[in-house]
C-alpha positions in Angstrom: -36.3 41.3 -75.1 -35.4 38.3 -77.3 -36.5 34.9 -76.0 -34.7 31.7 -76.4 -35.7 29.9 -79.6 -36.5 26.2 -79.5 -33.6 24.3 -81.1 -35.8 22.2 -83.4 -37.5 25.4 -84.8 -34.1 27.0 -85.3 -32.7 23.9 -87.1 -35.7 23.8 -89.5 -34.8 27.4 -90.6 -31.2 26.5 -91.3 -31.7 25.9 -95.0 -33.1 29.4 -95.4 -30.2 31.2 -93.8 -28.2 33.5 -95.9 -24.4 33.5 -95.9 -24.5 36.7 -93.8 -27.0 35.2 -91.3 -24.9 35.3 -88.2 -23.7 38.8 -88.9 -27.3 40.0 -89.4 -28.5 38.2 -86.3 -25.8 39.8 -84.2 -26.7 43.2 -85.6 -30.4 42.7 -84.8 -29.6 41.4 -81.4 -27.2 44.1 -80.3 -29.1 47.1 -81.9 -32.6 46.6 -80.5 -33.7 50.1 -81.3 -34.5 51.3 -84.9 -31.4 52.9 -86.3 -30.8 54.2 -89.9 -27.5 52.3 -90.2 -26.6 49.9 -87.4 -22.9 49.1 -87.8 -20.8 46.7 -85.7 -17.7 48.5 -86.9 -18.8 51.9 -85.7 -19.8 50.3 -82.4 -16.4 48.7 -82.0 -18.0 45.3 -81.3 -15.7 42.8 -79.5 -16.2 39.4 -78.0 -14.0 36.7 -76.5 -14.4 33.0 -75.7 -12.1 31.4 -73.1 -11.7 27.7 -72.1 -9.9 26.5 -69.1 -10.8 29.4 -66.7 -13.6 29.8 -64.2 -15.5 33.0 -63.4 -13.4 33.7 -60.2 -10.2 33.7 -62.3 -11.6 35.9 -65.0 -13.2 38.3 -62.4 -9.7 38.8 -60.9 -8.2 39.5 -64.4 -11.0 41.8 -65.6 -12.1 43.5 -62.4 -15.7 42.1 -62.2 -17.8 42.2 -59.1 -19.4 38.8 -59.1 -21.9 39.9 -56.5 -23.6 42.0 -59.2 -24.2 39.0 -61.5 -27.7 39.3 -63.0 -29.6 37.4 -65.7 -29.3 39.1 -69.0 -29.8 38.6 -72.7 -27.2 39.9 -75.2 -29.9 42.1 -76.6 -29.9 44.1 -73.3 -26.1 44.5 -72.8 -25.6 47.6 -74.8 -27.7 49.8 -72.6 -26.3 48.2 -69.4 -22.7 48.6 -70.6 -23.4 52.3 -71.4 -25.0 52.8 -68.0 -22.7 51.0 -65.6 -20.0 49.3 -67.6 -21.5 45.8 -67.4 -20.0 42.9 -69.3 -22.2 40.2 -70.8 -20.8 36.8 -69.6 -22.0 33.5 -70.9 -21.0 29.9 -70.2 -21.5 27.0 -72.6 -19.7 23.7 -73.1 -16.8 24.7 -71.0 -16.3 28.0 -72.7 -16.9 31.4 -71.1 -17.7 34.3 -73.5 -17.7 38.0 -72.7 -19.0 41.0 -74.6 -17.4 43.4 -74.8 -14.1 41.6 -74.8 -10.9 41.2 -77.0 -9.1 44.5 -76.8 -6.3 43.1 -78.9 -4.3 40.1 -80.0 -2.0 40.4 -76.9 -5.1 40.2 -74.7 -6.2 36.9 -76.3 -2.7 35.5 -76.1 -2.2 36.5 -72.4 -5.5 35.1 -71.1 -4.7 31.8 -72.8 -1.6 31.3 -70.6 -1.6 28.4 -68.2 -3.1 25.8 -70.6 -6.2 27.8 -71.6 -7.6 28.4 -75.0 -9.0 31.8 -76.2 -10.5 33.1 -79.3 -11.6 36.7 -80.0 -13.3 38.7 -82.7 -13.5 42.5 -82.9 -14.1 45.3 -85.3 -12.9 48.9 -85.2 -14.1 52.2 -86.5 -11.5 52.1 -89.2 -13.3 49.2 -90.9 -10.9 46.5 -89.9 -11.8 43.2 -88.2 -9.6 40.9 -86.2 -9.8 37.2 -85.4 -7.3 35.8 -82.9 -6.9 32.3 -81.6 -4.4 31.5 -78.9 -3.5 28.4 -76.8 -1.3 28.1 -73.7 0.2 31.6 -74.1 0.9 31.3 -77.8 -0.9 33.0 -80.7 -1.8 30.1 -83.0 -3.7 32.0 -85.8 -4.4 35.7 -86.3 -6.1 37.3 -89.3 -8.6 39.8 -90.7 -11.7 37.8 -91.7 -12.1 40.1 -94.7 -8.6 39.1 -95.9 -8.3 35.5 -94.8 -5.3 34.7 -97.0 -3.0 36.9 -94.8 -2.8 34.8 -91.7 -0.2 35.1 -88.9 0.7 33.1 -85.8 2.7 30.0 -84.9 0.5 27.8 -87.1 -1.4 30.0 -89.6 -3.2 27.0 -91.1 -4.2 25.2 -87.9 -7.9 26.1 -88.3 -8.0 25.3 -92.1 -10.1 22.1 -91.5 -12.7 24.1 -89.5 -12.8 26.9 -92.1 -13.7 24.5 -95.0 -16.9 25.6 -96.7 -17.2 29.0 -94.9 -17.8 32.1 -97.1 -14.7 34.2 -96.3 -14.5 36.9 -99.0 -11.3 38.8 -99.6 -12.4 42.5 -99.4 -15.7 41.6 -101.2 -18.5 41.1 -98.7 -17.6 42.0 -95.1 -20.9 40.7 -93.7 -20.3 37.2 -95.1 -16.7 37.3 -93.7 -17.9 38.2 -90.3 -20.6 35.5 -90.4 -17.9 33.0 -91.4 -15.7 34.1 -88.5 -18.6 33.6 -86.1 -19.4 30.2 -87.6 -15.7 29.3 -87.2 -15.9 30.2 -83.5 -18.9 28.0 -83.2 -17.0 25.1 -84.8 -14.0 25.7 -82.6 -16.1 25.9 -79.4 -18.4 23.1 -80.6 -21.4 25.3 -79.9 -24.2 26.9 -81.8 -23.4 30.7 -82.0 -27.0 31.7 -82.5 -29.0 29.5 -80.1 -26.3 28.9 -77.4 -24.9 32.4 -77.3 -26.7 35.2 -79.1 -30.3 34.2 -78.3 -29.9 32.5 -74.9 -30.2 34.2 -71.5 -26.9 34.4 -69.7 -25.6 37.0 -67.2 -24.2 40.6 -66.9 -21.6 41.6 -64.4 -20.7 45.1 -63.3 -17.1 46.1 -62.7 -15.8 46.5 -59.1 -15.5 50.3 -59.5 -19.2 50.8 -60.2 
């Protein structure tokens, strides 16, 4: 099981991080067993971050049984999800994250209704990635991180200031693009994706039907 890394030690290592650091960290966190070729795309990894909703509201939407809430690291959720359908749920800085999450752009848009914000990232077995950001029931920006020039939404360039300096690569290096998408989510949520989410202990919650 991964343990929470002291923030000072993590920051000292920042200069040594590669441009694919967050992608690689997510892979090593999710796939705790030795695999020949751990692949987030083949897994169908998905995650969503929501601001402006509490756990009770989200439990009603996603069918969670809050009485089953148990402490959990992201590194443990794959086994639990396979066994009983558990969702990893984390709360930082007013945002609630869930893994798995983000079944599609409409899911992100609809959960943002009522003055909320939502951002999602997912990959599929066809090798595509999806980044969606919605606010108050409207899709603001939607794009494939590996083709960042092709952006859709009501304001496709709304996140341009936050994307500055990130290593999005058009069809060149998918791992760098996913890292950049994760870094963008960190900037948007004003959190540290690594220490606040991936490496910190949060919770898992089983569905009502289990």
